[in-house]
C-alpha positions as CSV (number, residue, x, y, z in Angstrom):
1,M,-178.2,181.9,-89.6
2,R,-174.6,182.9,-90.3
3,V,-172.1,183.3,-87.5
4,V,-168.3,183.7,-86.9
5,E,-167.2,180.7,-84.9
6,Y,-164.1,178.9,-83.7
7,K,-163.7,175.2,-83.0
8,S,-160.4,175.4,-81.3
9,Y,-158.5,178.0,-79.3
10,G,-155.6,179.7,-81.2
11,N,-154.6,182.6,-83.4
12,P,-157.9,184.4,-84.3
13,S,-156.7,185.0,-87.9
14,E,-156.4,181.3,-88.3
15,V,-159.2,179.7,-86.2
16,L,-162.1,182.0,-86.9
17,T,-164.4,180.6,-89.6
18,A,-167.8,181.1,-91.1
19,G,-170.5,178.9,-89.5
20,E,-174.2,178.3,-89.2
21,R,-176.5,178.2,-86.1
22,P,-180.2,177.8,-85.6
23,M,-182.2,181.0,-85.1
24,P,-182.1,181.8,-81.3
25,E,-185.4,182.3,-79.5
26,P,-185.7,184.8,-76.7
27,A,-186.7,183.5,-73.3
28,A,-188.8,185.4,-70.8
29,G,-187.2,188.8,-70.1
30,E,-185.1,188.6,-73.2
31,I,-185.2,190.1,-76.7
32,R,-183.8,188.9,-80.0
33,V,-181.9,191.5,-82.0
34,K,-181.1,191.6,-85.7
35,M,-177.4,192.5,-85.6
36,R,-176.3,195.5,-87.6
37,L,-172.7,196.0,-86.3
38,S,-170.6,194.2,-83.8
39,P,-167.0,195.2,-83.0
40,I,-163.9,193.2,-82.4
41,H,-162.4,194.0,-79.0
42,N,-159.0,192.9,-77.6
43,H,-160.8,190.8,-75.0
44,D,-162.7,189.0,-77.8
45,L,-159.4,188.1,-79.4
46,W,-157.9,187.0,-76.1
47,T,-161.0,184.8,-75.6
48,V,-160.5,183.2,-79.0
49,R,-156.9,182.5,-78.1
50,G,-158.0,180.8,-74.8
51,E,-156.1,183.4,-72.8
52,Y,-159.0,185.4,-71.2
53,G,-160.6,185.0,-67.8
54,V,-163.4,183.0,-69.3
55,K,-163.2,180.1,-71.7
56,P,-166.4,179.3,-73.6
57,E,-167.3,175.7,-74.5
58,L,-166.2,174.8,-78.1
59,P,-167.3,175.2,-80.8
60,A,-168.0,178.8,-79.8
61,V,-169.4,181.9,-81.5
62,G,-167.4,185.1,-80.8
63,G,-168.5,188.7,-79.9
64,T,-169.5,190.5,-76.8
65,E,-170.9,193.8,-77.9
66,A,-173.3,194.8,-80.7
67,M,-176.1,197.1,-81.9
68,G,-179.1,196.2,-84.0
69,V,-182.8,196.3,-84.3
70,V,-185.2,194.4,-81.9
71,D,-186.6,191.5,-83.9
72,A,-188.6,189.6,-81.2
73,L,-189.7,190.1,-77.6
74,G,-189.6,187.4,-74.9
75,E,-192.5,187.0,-72.5
76,G,-192.9,189.9,-70.1
77,V,-190.9,192.5,-72.1
78,T,-193.1,195.6,-72.5
79,H,-190.6,198.5,-72.4
80,L,-189.1,197.8,-75.8
81,K,-190.7,197.3,-79.2
82,V,-189.9,195.4,-82.4
83,G,-188.0,197.6,-84.8
84,Q,-186.3,199.7,-82.1
85,R,-182.6,200.3,-82.3
86,V,-180.7,199.0,-79.3
87,M,-177.2,198.0,-78.2
88,G,-175.7,195.9,-75.5
89,A,-172.5,194.7,-74.1
90,G,-171.4,191.8,-71.9
91,L,-173.1,189.7,-74.6
92,T,-172.3,186.2,-75.9
93,E,-172.3,185.2,-79.5
94,S,-172.9,188.7,-81.0
95,W,-170.9,187.9,-84.1
96,A,-174.1,186.5,-85.7
97,E,-177.0,187.6,-87.8
98,Y,-179.2,187.5,-84.7
99,F,-178.4,187.3,-81.0
100,V,-180.5,187.3,-77.8
101,M,-179.9,189.4,-74.7
102,S,-181.5,190.5,-71.5
103,A,-184.1,193.1,-72.2
104,A,-183.1,194.9,-69.0
105,R,-179.6,195.4,-70.2
106,A,-180.6,196.7,-73.7
107,V,-179.8,200.3,-74.2
108,P,-182.2,202.1,-76.6
109,L,-180.2,204.3,-79.1
110,P,-181.6,207.8,-79.9
111,D,-181.5,209.0,-83.5
112,T,-178.7,211.4,-82.5
113,V,-176.3,208.4,-82.0
114,S,-175.1,206.6,-85.2
115,D,-174.9,202.8,-85.6
116,E,-171.0,203.1,-85.7
117,I,-170.9,204.8,-82.3
118,G,-173.8,202.7,-80.9
119,C,-172.1,199.4,-81.6
120,Q,-169.2,200.3,-79.4
121,L,-170.7,202.6,-76.9
122,I,-170.7,200.4,-73.8
123,A,-167.8,197.9,-73.4
124,M,-164.8,200.2,-73.7
125,P,-166.5,203.6,-72.8
126,I,-168.3,202.2,-69.8
127,S,-165.0,200.5,-68.7
128,S,-163.3,203.9,-69.1
129,V,-165.9,205.6,-66.9
130,M,-165.6,202.9,-64.3
131,A,-161.8,203.3,-64.2
132,I,-162.1,207.0,-63.8
133,E,-164.6,206.6,-61.0
134,D,-162.5,203.9,-59.3
135,L,-159.4,206.2,-59.4
136,H,-161.5,208.9,-57.7
137,L,-160.4,211.5,-60.2
138,E,-162.0,214.9,-59.9
139,K,-161.8,218.2,-61.8
140,G,-158.3,219.6,-61.9
141,D,-156.6,216.2,-61.1
142,W,-153.8,214.8,-63.3
143,L,-153.9,211.3,-64.9
144,I,-151.4,209.7,-67.1
145,Q,-152.1,206.8,-69.5
146,N,-150.3,204.7,-72.1
147,A,-151.7,203.1,-75.2
148,A,-153.6,206.4,-75.6
149,T,-154.4,205.8,-79.3
150,G,-156.4,202.7,-78.4
151,A,-160.1,202.6,-77.9
152,V,-159.8,202.9,-74.1
153,G,-157.2,205.6,-74.2
154,K,-159.1,207.8,-76.6
155,T,-162.3,207.3,-74.6
156,V,-160.7,208.0,-71.2
157,A,-159.1,211.2,-72.7
158,M,-162.5,212.5,-74.1
159,I,-164.4,211.7,-70.9
160,C,-161.8,213.3,-68.7
161,Q,-161.8,216.4,-70.9
162,S,-165.6,216.7,-70.4
163,R,-165.0,216.5,-66.7
164,G,-162.1,218.9,-66.5
165,I,-159.6,216.3,-65.6
166,N,-156.0,216.7,-67.0
167,V,-154.7,213.8,-68.9
168,I,-151.2,213.0,-70.2
169,N,-151.5,210.7,-73.2
170,V,-148.5,208.4,-73.9
171,V,-148.2,206.9,-77.4
172,R,-145.5,204.9,-79.1
173,R,-145.7,206.5,-82.6
174,K,-145.0,210.1,-83.3
175,D,-147.9,210.2,-85.7
176,G,-150.1,209.2,-82.7
177,I,-149.8,212.7,-81.5
178,A,-151.5,214.1,-84.6
179,E,-154.0,211.3,-84.6
180,L,-155.2,212.3,-81.1
181,A,-155.0,216.0,-82.0
182,D,-157.5,215.3,-84.8
183,L,-159.9,214.2,-82.1
184,G,-159.3,217.3,-80.0
185,I,-157.0,215.5,-77.6
186,D,-153.9,217.3,-76.5
187,K,-151.1,216.8,-73.9
188,T,-149.7,213.8,-75.8
189,V,-146.1,212.6,-75.8
190,S,-144.4,209.8,-77.7
191,T,-142.0,207.3,-76.2
192,S,-140.1,207.4,-79.4
193,G,-138.3,210.4,-77.9
194,A,-135.6,209.6,-75.3
195,D,-136.7,212.5,-73.2
196,W,-140.4,211.7,-73.2
197,M,-140.6,211.4,-69.4
198,D,-139.0,214.8,-69.1
199,Q,-141.6,216.1,-71.5
200,V,-144.3,214.7,-69.1
201,R,-142.8,216.5,-66.2
202,A,-142.6,219.8,-68.1
203,I,-146.3,219.5,-69.0
204,V,-147.4,218.8,-65.4
205,G,-145.1,221.4,-63.8
206,S,-145.4,221.6,-60.1
207,A,-148.6,219.5,-60.0
208,S,-148.7,215.9,-59.0
209,I,-150.0,213.0,-61.1
210,K,-152.7,211.3,-59.0
211,A,-153.2,208.2,-61.1
212,A,-152.0,206.2,-64.1
213,I,-153.8,203.7,-66.3
214,D,-151.4,201.1,-67.7
215,S,-152.6,199.1,-70.7
216,V,-149.2,197.9,-71.8
217,G,-147.3,196.2,-69.0
218,G,-143.6,195.4,-69.1
219,K,-141.2,198.3,-68.4
220,E,-143.9,200.8,-69.3
221,S,-145.6,199.9,-66.0
222,G,-142.5,201.0,-64.1
223,Q,-142.2,204.2,-66.1
224,L,-145.7,205.3,-65.3
225,M,-145.1,204.4,-61.6
226,T,-142.0,206.6,-61.7
227,L,-144.0,209.5,-62.9
228,L,-146.7,209.1,-60.3
229,G,-146.9,211.6,-57.4
230,E,-146.9,210.8,-53.7
231,G,-149.7,208.4,-52.8
232,G,-150.6,207.8,-56.4
233,T,-152.4,204.8,-57.9
234,L,-151.3,202.7,-60.9
235,M,-154.2,200.8,-62.4
236,T,-153.3,197.9,-64.7
237,F,-156.0,197.7,-67.4
238,G,-154.3,195.4,-70.0
239,T,-151.1,193.9,-71.1
240,M,-150.4,194.7,-74.7
241,S,-146.7,193.9,-74.3
242,G,-147.6,190.4,-73.1
243,G,-144.9,190.7,-70.4
244,A,-145.0,191.0,-66.7
245,M,-145.2,194.4,-65.0
246,E,-141.7,195.7,-64.2
247,I,-142.1,198.1,-61.2
248,G,-139.3,199.3,-59.0
249,S,-140.0,198.5,-55.4
250,G,-138.5,201.9,-54.3
251,D,-141.2,203.8,-56.2
252,V,-143.9,201.8,-54.5
253,I,-142.3,202.1,-51.0
254,F,-141.2,205.7,-50.9
255,K,-144.2,207.1,-52.7
256,Q,-146.6,204.9,-50.7
257,A,-148.1,204.1,-54.1
258,T,-150.9,201.6,-54.8
259,V,-151.2,199.1,-57.6
260,T,-154.6,197.9,-58.5
261,G,-156.2,195.9,-61.3
262,F,-159.3,196.6,-63.4
263,W,-161.5,193.9,-65.0
264,A,-164.8,195.1,-66.5
265,A,-166.5,191.8,-65.8
266,K,-165.9,192.0,-62.1
267,R,-166.6,195.8,-61.9
268,S,-169.8,195.5,-63.8
269,A,-171.0,192.7,-61.5
270,R,-170.9,195.0,-58.5
271,T,-172.3,198.0,-60.3
272,K,-175.8,199.0,-59.3
273,P,-178.4,199.5,-62.0
274,E,-178.9,203.2,-61.2
275,E,-175.1,203.7,-61.4
276,F,-174.9,201.9,-64.7
277,A,-177.8,204.0,-66.1
278,K,-176.1,207.2,-65.0
279,M,-172.9,206.2,-66.8
280,V,-174.7,205.3,-70.0
281,G,-176.6,208.6,-69.8
282,E,-173.3,210.5,-69.7
283,L,-171.9,208.6,-72.7
284,L,-175.1,209.1,-74.7
285,T,-175.0,212.8,-74.0
286,L,-171.4,213.1,-75.0
287,A,-172.0,211.1,-78.2
288,A,-175.0,213.2,-79.1
289,K,-172.9,216.4,-78.6
290,G,-170.1,215.1,-80.7
291,E,-167.7,215.0,-77.8
292,L,-167.3,211.2,-77.8
293,K,-165.8,210.1,-81.1
294,L,-165.6,206.3,-81.7
295,P,-164.6,205.8,-85.3
296,V,-165.0,202.6,-87.3
297,E,-162.0,201.9,-89.6
298,E,-163.1,198.8,-91.5
299,T,-166.2,196.6,-91.8
300,F,-166.3,192.9,-92.6
301,D,-169.0,190.4,-93.5
302,L,-169.7,187.4,-91.2
303,T,-168.0,185.2,-93.7
304,E,-164.7,187.0,-93.2
305,G,-163.8,186.2,-89.6
306,A,-160.2,185.4,-90.1
307,A,-159.6,188.5,-92.3
308,A,-161.4,190.7,-89.8
309,A,-159.3,189.4,-86.9
310,K,-156.1,190.0,-88.9
311,A,-157.1,193.6,-89.7
312,S,-158.0,194.1,-86.0
313,M,-154.5,193.1,-84.9
314,V,-152.7,195.6,-87.3
315,P,-151.0,198.3,-85.2
316,G,-151.8,201.9,-85.8
317,R,-155.5,201.5,-86.5
318,K,-157.5,204.7,-86.1
319,G,-160.8,203.0,-85.4
320,K,-162.6,199.7,-84.7
321,V,-162.9,196.7,-87.0
322,V,-166.5,195.6,-87.0
323,F,-168.7,192.8,-88.4
324,K,-171.9,193.8,-90.2
325,G,-175.0,191.6,-89.9
């Protein structure tokens, strides 16, 4: 079967190539899925570069999330059936025509959820829900986040809107404001304006910002910390800038602020099955109601790994780049 593989760590647009693998067989408690769509996430690209928290043995096949149709059932699997649409995250080797996964972790997709949404429904959205939960945000609270046009940023904003949580969305490009507005997301400011922090303060008024989600790092970490209220929490979610967080000690000391990190792999490991099921249920409901929009911008064949990676790294994308099975 066809796969997207890499034989060395490096620039994904250079090291990803087309490969062949034997058809995988599901073990007891597993299913084999005929892949329809599998997205490229930032953590997938970091893994290919050899810069993520896990380093697979080479040569490796990429991909950690996908949706498709159940093709075969392993021993003991009775709650799913061949031909059923499912999706899963936390996978390995999903950039392939077929992949195997734990049947217990497979999420059946209702007809009201499209393939395009289903293929990216868990990894980033579930991470977004977990981050919101870990920040103990409730209706009426204020959150600020950067990289708001990214998959996590958009999802956080949409989930918060459904929960009545106020979100300030920070973007770098002025046209990012219109991009989010098209998705029904407001309260957006662009760092292209020198007075953007004053704009944030004007929007918030006399309220206090309880939490911040930082997906950029560098000086933007410190800017979010400066805007936090007394006792606020800065959660570092990613490091798009590639630089160290630059945070003024005075902000941390005098605000009695907290800095915490988020890594979905660790958070998921301590998530109880019933909690996970509740989160997935919320996301499926929002998707079915059209309140969770997860657009796909471009689709690539499994023979086009390098080109797909290159497209995924282009700034200003409005949706995910995905592989089709």
